[in-house]
C-alpha positions as CSV (number, residue, x, y, z in Angstrom):
1,M,29.6,158.2,100.4
2,M,30.1,160.2,103.6
3,S,33.4,162.5,103.9
4,G,36.4,160.4,105.4
5,Y,33.9,157.1,105.7
6,K,36.4,154.2,106.7
7,I,36.4,151.1,108.4
8,E,39.1,151.3,111.2
9,S,39.0,147.4,111.7
10,T,40.6,147.0,108.0
11,G,44.2,147.6,109.4
12,F,43.6,144.8,112.0
13,L,42.3,142.3,109.2
14,K,45.6,143.4,106.8
15,K,47.8,142.1,109.6
16,I,45.4,138.9,110.2
17,M,45.5,138.3,106.9
18,R,49.3,138.6,106.3
19,D,50.2,136.6,109.8
20,Y,47.6,133.5,108.5
21,F,49.4,133.7,104.8
22,M,53.1,134.1,106.4
23,G,52.3,131.3,109.3
24,M,51.0,128.8,106.6
25,S,54.2,129.4,104.2
26,E,56.4,128.7,107.3
27,K,55.0,125.1,107.1
28,K,55.4,124.8,111.2
29,A,52.6,122.4,111.0
30,P,50.9,119.9,108.7
31,L,48.9,121.8,106.2
32,A,45.3,120.4,104.8
33,W,43.8,122.2,101.7
34,C,39.8,122.3,102.0
35,T,37.0,123.7,100.6
36,S,35.8,127.1,101.4
37,V,32.7,125.3,103.2
38,G,33.9,122.4,104.3
39,P,34.9,120.3,107.3
40,A,38.0,123.1,108.6
41,E,37.0,122.6,112.2
42,L,37.8,118.9,112.0
43,L,40.7,119.3,110.4
44,R,42.1,122.0,112.6
45,S,41.4,119.7,115.5
46,F,43.9,117.9,114.2
47,G,46.4,120.5,114.5
48,F,46.5,121.3,110.9
49,E,47.1,124.6,109.2
50,V,44.1,124.9,106.4
51,Y,44.8,125.9,103.2
52,F,41.7,127.1,100.8
53,P,42.3,127.3,97.3
54,E,39.2,129.2,96.3
55,N,40.6,132.1,98.6
56,H,43.5,132.4,96.3
57,G,40.8,131.9,93.5
58,A,39.4,135.2,94.8
59,L,42.9,136.8,94.9
60,L,43.4,135.4,91.5
61,G,40.4,137.8,90.5
62,A,40.3,140.9,92.9
63,T,44.1,141.3,91.5
64,R,42.6,140.9,87.7
65,T,45.3,138.7,87.2
66,A,43.0,135.3,86.1
67,G,42.7,136.3,82.5
68,D,46.5,135.8,82.4
69,F,46.5,132.2,83.9
70,I,42.9,130.9,82.6
71,P,44.5,129.9,79.1
72,A,47.3,127.8,80.6
73,A,44.6,125.7,82.3
74,V,42.2,125.5,79.3
75,Q,45.6,124.4,77.0
76,A,46.1,121.5,80.1
77,G,42.7,120.1,78.6
78,F,40.2,122.1,81.1
79,S,37.0,123.9,79.6
80,G,37.1,127.6,79.6
81,H,33.8,127.5,80.6
82,V,34.2,125.5,83.7
83,C,34.4,127.5,86.9
84,S,37.0,130.2,86.6
85,Y,38.0,130.1,90.0
86,T,39.4,126.3,88.9
87,T,40.7,127.5,85.9
88,S,42.5,130.7,87.2
89,D,44.0,128.7,90.1
90,I,45.5,125.7,88.0
91,G,46.2,128.2,85.6
92,A,48.5,130.2,87.8
93,F,50.1,126.7,89.1
94,L,51.1,125.8,86.0
95,S,52.5,128.7,84.9
96,G,54.4,128.9,88.3
97,S,52.8,132.3,89.8
98,T,50.6,133.6,92.5
99,P,49.0,136.8,94.2
100,L,50.9,135.8,97.4
101,E,54.3,136.6,96.3
102,K,53.2,140.5,95.7
103,Q,51.4,140.5,98.7
104,Y,53.4,138.5,101.0
105,G,56.8,137.4,99.3
106,I,55.3,134.0,99.2
107,K,56.3,132.8,95.6
108,Q,54.3,129.5,96.3
109,V,51.5,128.2,97.8
110,P,53.1,125.3,100.1
111,A,52.3,121.7,99.2
112,P,49.3,119.8,101.0
113,D,49.6,116.7,103.5
114,L,46.3,116.2,103.0
115,I,43.2,117.5,100.7
116,V,39.3,117.5,101.6
117,Y,36.4,118.8,99.7
118,N,33.1,119.0,100.4
119,T,30.7,119.0,97.1
120,N,28.2,121.3,98.9
121,Q,29.2,123.9,96.8
122,C,29.6,122.5,93.3
123,R,30.9,119.4,91.7
124,E,34.1,121.2,90.2
125,V,35.6,121.0,93.5
126,Q,36.1,117.2,93.4
127,D,38.0,117.7,90.0
128,W,39.8,120.9,90.7
129,F,41.4,119.3,94.1
130,S,41.8,116.2,92.5
131,F,44.4,117.6,90.1
132,Y,46.3,118.8,93.0
133,A,46.2,115.2,94.7
134,D,47.4,114.0,91.9
135,H,50.1,116.1,91.4
136,Y,51.3,116.1,94.9
137,K,50.6,112.3,95.2
138,C,48.9,113.2,98.5
139,P,45.9,111.9,100.6
140,I,42.0,113.2,99.2
141,V,38.9,113.0,100.9
142,G,35.8,114.1,99.6
143,I,32.3,115.0,101.4
144,H,29.2,114.5,99.2
145,P,26.2,115.6,100.4
146,P,22.6,115.5,99.4
147,R,21.9,117.9,97.3
148,F,18.8,120.6,96.0
149,L,16.6,119.7,99.5
150,D,13.6,121.8,100.4
151,A,14.5,120.3,104.1
152,V,17.3,118.5,105.5
153,S,16.2,115.6,107.6
154,A,17.9,113.3,109.8
155,D,18.6,111.0,107.3
156,E,20.7,113.2,105.0
157,V,22.3,114.5,108.3
158,E,23.3,110.8,109.5
159,L,24.6,110.4,106.1
160,V,26.9,113.2,106.0
161,V,28.0,112.2,109.8
162,R,29.5,108.8,108.4
163,Q,31.7,110.6,105.7
164,F,32.8,113.2,108.3
165,Q,33.7,110.4,110.7
166,K,35.6,108.5,107.6
167,M,37.4,111.3,107.3
168,I,39.0,110.7,111.1
169,P,41.8,107.9,110.0
170,V,42.9,109.5,106.9
171,C,43.5,112.8,109.2
172,E,45.1,110.7,112.4
173,Q,47.6,109.7,109.3
174,A,48.6,112.9,107.5
175,S,48.6,114.6,111.0
176,G,50.2,112.1,113.0
177,Q,47.8,113.3,115.5
178,K,44.9,110.9,117.3
179,F,41.5,112.1,116.9
180,D,40.9,114.3,120.1
181,P,36.8,114.6,120.6
182,E,37.3,117.2,123.5
183,R,39.2,119.2,121.2
184,F,37.0,118.8,118.4
185,K,34.0,120.4,120.0
186,A,36.5,123.3,121.8
187,V,37.1,124.4,117.6
188,L,33.7,123.8,116.7
189,K,32.6,126.1,119.8
190,L,35.0,129.0,118.6
191,S,34.1,128.9,115.3
192,A,30.2,129.2,116.0
193,E,31.4,132.0,118.5
194,A,32.9,133.5,115.4
195,T,30.1,132.9,112.8
196,M,27.6,134.3,115.1
197,L,29.7,137.5,115.6
198,W,30.1,138.0,111.8
199,Q,26.2,137.2,111.6
200,E,25.9,140.3,113.6
201,V,28.1,142.3,111.9
202,L,26.3,141.8,108.8
203,K,22.9,142.9,110.7
204,T,24.2,146.0,111.4
205,A,23.5,146.6,107.8
206,Q,19.9,146.7,108.3
207,V,20.0,150.4,109.9
208,S,20.3,153.6,107.5
209,P,22.7,154.6,106.7
210,P,24.4,151.2,106.8
211,P,28.0,151.1,108.3
212,L,29.2,148.6,105.7
213,S,27.9,147.4,102.3
214,F,28.5,144.0,100.4
215,F,31.6,145.2,99.0
216,D,32.9,145.6,102.5
217,G,31.4,142.5,103.4
218,V,33.7,140.3,100.7
219,I,36.7,142.1,102.0
220,H,36.2,141.7,106.1
221,M,35.1,138.0,105.4
222,G,38.2,136.8,105.1
223,P,38.7,135.6,108.5
224,I,35.5,133.9,108.4
225,V,36.6,131.8,105.3
226,V,39.9,131.3,106.6
227,L,40.4,130.7,110.0
228,R,37.3,129.1,111.4
229,G,38.1,127.6,114.5
230,A,40.6,130.0,115.4
231,E,40.6,132.3,118.5
232,T,41.8,134.8,115.8
233,A,38.7,134.8,113.8
234,K,36.8,135.7,117.3
235,E,39.0,137.9,118.1
236,Y,38.8,140.2,114.7
237,Y,34.8,139.8,114.6
238,Q,34.3,141.3,118.1
239,T,36.8,144.5,117.1
240,L,35.1,144.6,114.1
241,L,31.2,144.4,115.6
242,A,32.1,147.1,118.1
243,E,33.2,149.6,115.5
244,M,30.1,148.8,113.6
245,K,28.0,149.4,116.2
246,A,29.3,152.5,117.4
247,N,29.0,153.8,113.8
248,V,25.0,153.0,113.9
249,K,25.4,154.8,117.0
250,K,26.9,158.0,115.7
251,G,24.4,157.7,112.3
252,V,27.7,157.2,110.2
253,G,27.6,154.9,107.4
254,V,29.2,154.4,103.8
255,L,26.2,157.1,102.4
256,E,25.2,160.0,104.3
257,R,21.7,159.4,102.9
258,E,21.0,156.5,100.9
259,E,17.8,156.4,98.3
260,C,18.0,152.5,97.4
261,R,18.6,149.8,99.3
262,L,19.6,146.6,97.0
263,F,20.7,143.0,97.9
264,W,23.1,141.3,95.9
265,E,22.4,137.3,94.6
266,G,25.3,135.0,93.6
267,M,29.3,135.8,93.5
268,P,31.0,138.8,93.2
269,I,32.3,139.8,90.4
270,W,36.1,140.2,91.8
271,G,37.7,142.5,89.3
272,K,35.2,145.2,89.4
273,L,34.6,145.3,93.0
274,R,35.6,148.7,93.4
275,A,34.2,149.9,90.0
276,L,30.8,148.6,91.3
277,S,31.1,149.8,94.4
278,D,32.0,153.5,93.3
279,L,28.7,153.2,91.0
280,F,25.8,151.8,93.2
281,L,27.2,155.0,95.8
282,Q,27.2,157.7,92.9
283,N,23.2,156.6,92.3
284,R,23.0,157.1,96.1
285,T,22.2,153.2,96.6
286,T,23.9,151.0,99.1
287,V,24.0,146.9,98.4
288,V,23.1,146.1,101.8
289,A,23.3,142.4,101.9
290,S,24.0,139.5,99.9
291,T,23.5,135.8,100.0
292,Y,27.5,135.4,99.3
293,C,28.6,137.0,102.5
294,N,25.5,135.2,104.3
295,S,27.3,131.9,103.3
296,W,29.2,131.8,106.0
297,I,26.8,132.0,108.6
298,F,26.1,128.7,110.5
299,E,23.7,128.8,113.1
300,D,23.3,125.2,113.5
301,F,26.8,124.8,115.0
302,D,26.7,122.8,118.4
303,D,29.6,121.8,120.3
304,K,27.7,119.8,122.6
305,K,26.9,117.4,118.8
306,P,29.8,118.2,117.0
307,F,29.1,115.7,114.2
308,E,25.5,116.5,113.8
309,S,25.7,120.1,113.6
310,S,28.5,120.5,111.6
311,A,26.9,118.0,109.0
312,L,23.4,119.8,109.3
313,A,25.3,123.3,108.7
314,Y,27.5,122.6,105.7
315,T,24.6,120.8,104.0
316,Q,21.9,123.1,104.4
317,I,23.7,126.1,103.0
318,F,22.0,128.5,100.2
319,I,23.9,127.3,97.4
320,N,23.3,123.4,98.1
321,R,19.5,124.0,98.3
322,S,16.3,123.6,96.3
323,E,15.0,126.5,94.7
324,K,11.7,126.1,96.9
325,A,14.6,126.3,100.2
326,K,16.2,129.5,98.2
327,L,12.9,131.4,97.4
328,E,12.0,131.7,101.3
329,M,15.6,132.5,102.2
330,L,16.0,135.3,100.0
331,K,12.1,136.6,101.6
332,Q,13.6,136.4,104.8
333,W,16.2,138.9,103.7
334,I,14.4,140.9,101.3
335,S,12.3,142.1,104.7
336,E,14.9,141.9,107.1
337,Y,17.1,144.4,105.4
338,R,13.9,145.8,104.1
339,I,15.1,145.3,100.2
340,D,13.9,147.8,97.0
341,G,15.6,145.4,94.9
342,V,17.2,142.5,94.0
343,I,20.0,141.9,91.3
344,F,21.3,138.4,90.3
345,H,24.8,137.8,88.9
346,D,24.7,135.5,86.3
347,S,28.3,134.1,86.9
348,K,28.7,132.4,83.3
349,T,31.9,129.9,84.8
350,C,29.4,129.2,87.9
351,F,26.6,127.8,87.0
352,N,25.7,126.1,90.8
353,N,26.2,130.0,92.5
354,S,23.8,131.6,89.6
355,N,20.2,131.7,90.6
356,N,18.4,133.2,88.0
357,R,18.3,130.4,85.6
358,F,15.2,128.7,86.8
359,G,12.8,131.6,86.6
360,L,13.4,132.5,90.5
361,P,13.6,136.2,89.9
362,L,10.4,136.1,88.4
363,R,8.5,133.9,91.5
364,L,10.4,135.7,93.9
365,K,8.8,139.4,92.5
366,E,5.6,137.7,92.2
367,E,5.9,136.8,95.8
368,T,7.4,139.6,97.0
369,G,6.4,143.2,94.7
370,I,10.2,143.4,95.0
371,P,11.6,144.1,91.5
372,T,14.3,142.1,89.9
373,L,17.3,142.6,87.6
374,V,19.8,140.0,86.0
375,V,23.5,141.5,85.1
376,E,25.8,139.0,83.5
377,G,29.4,138.1,84.6
378,D,31.5,136.3,86.2
379,L,33.5,135.5,89.3
380,N,36.6,136.0,87.9
381,D,36.8,135.6,84.1
382,L,36.3,139.4,82.5
383,R,35.5,138.4,79.1
384,F,32.1,137.5,79.8
385,Y,31.4,140.8,81.9
386,S,30.3,144.1,79.5
387,E,30.9,147.0,81.8
388,G,28.6,149.4,79.7
389,Q,25.9,147.1,79.2
390,T,26.0,146.3,83.0
391,I,26.3,150.2,84.3
392,T,23.7,151.1,82.0
393,K,21.3,148.1,83.4
394,I,22.1,149.1,86.8
395,E,21.2,152.7,86.5
396,T,17.8,151.9,85.0
397,F,17.1,149.9,87.3
398,I,17.5,151.8,90.2
399,E,15.7,155.3,88.6
400,Q,13.0,152.7,88.0
401,I,13.1,151.9,91.8
402,E,13.5,155.3,92.9
403,S,10.5,156.4,90.2
404,H,8.3,153.8,92.0
405,K,9.1,155.1,95.4
406,A,8.4,158.5,94.4
407,V,4.5,157.5,92.9
408,V,4.1,155.5,95.6
């Protein structure tokens, strides 16, 4: 690692995230809960503050407290093998605890006035969010887009548009505001600008040395998840992008000299971010790109066609696509980021975001010649993760890549 290298914008990020959570806890506006890749822009156009339970799940994983709460959800009837975001979040709720208290002094997540989910990521969000809708006796609206598509056609977009539009009267009643098409366009425009800035930030890692890694990205993606459609997100990524470009110009990055460039496919192992980051750096390797961080890039957003473009963007995300489409997307990222190897994370409780189970790693290797490795773990439940085995597999994988490059 470069001596003393750090991302200065992190201070700004911490302030933004604190302001977001503190503002939400004060409940000065109606509050909507939403899935992370859901119609946040439409909700914000009604004046809702928007809370994302998946972000809370990630906090439980990153603080390594998820394991304390999963048993409470299991006792309440949830399987310990379904999404550990779901079980840790519900378990924390049932236990009357949240990492937001230690971080920001917030003792509990504010109650929702409306809950919205999109099953473009998985089916679990419907059951997860329905649990809270039943508890709070509040309205819940679901978007159910077609899944596993090679390509998204106009017919599929029209189907999702109709589902978006059915949300409008529910949003009007929960917010007390009439739908304003111009406001929706303005919010979507801000979201589009922020997501394109985020894409530019990620693309700075195409150079050597990269000014940020996957492990930096999962932290700095916070605003594009929880503040899409807000001016604050755009401002943050303008600041971060300027810093990344300046570091590229100065030739500074996370490593002085990288010998191996990897791609991370799948969910982060939240409780092991620091340990894994250090492991790769100690082996002169940078994880420069990922499917996960790219999940919040929506190139199709168009404020001139807000419903159609939102429906298209949220339906054709990587996780919602066919194996064929995923293969092509991975091949493009491998080329763009000059990848030497791909690590697939088999997340044991996240079936939908584990893409190693139907032969994709082998097909990717056959078509690109790029070696692949599967590591087993989980997004939150560390009982599924073997640290010693993972370290051995990763170090061996890197050695094999370096040996092959030396021969070639």
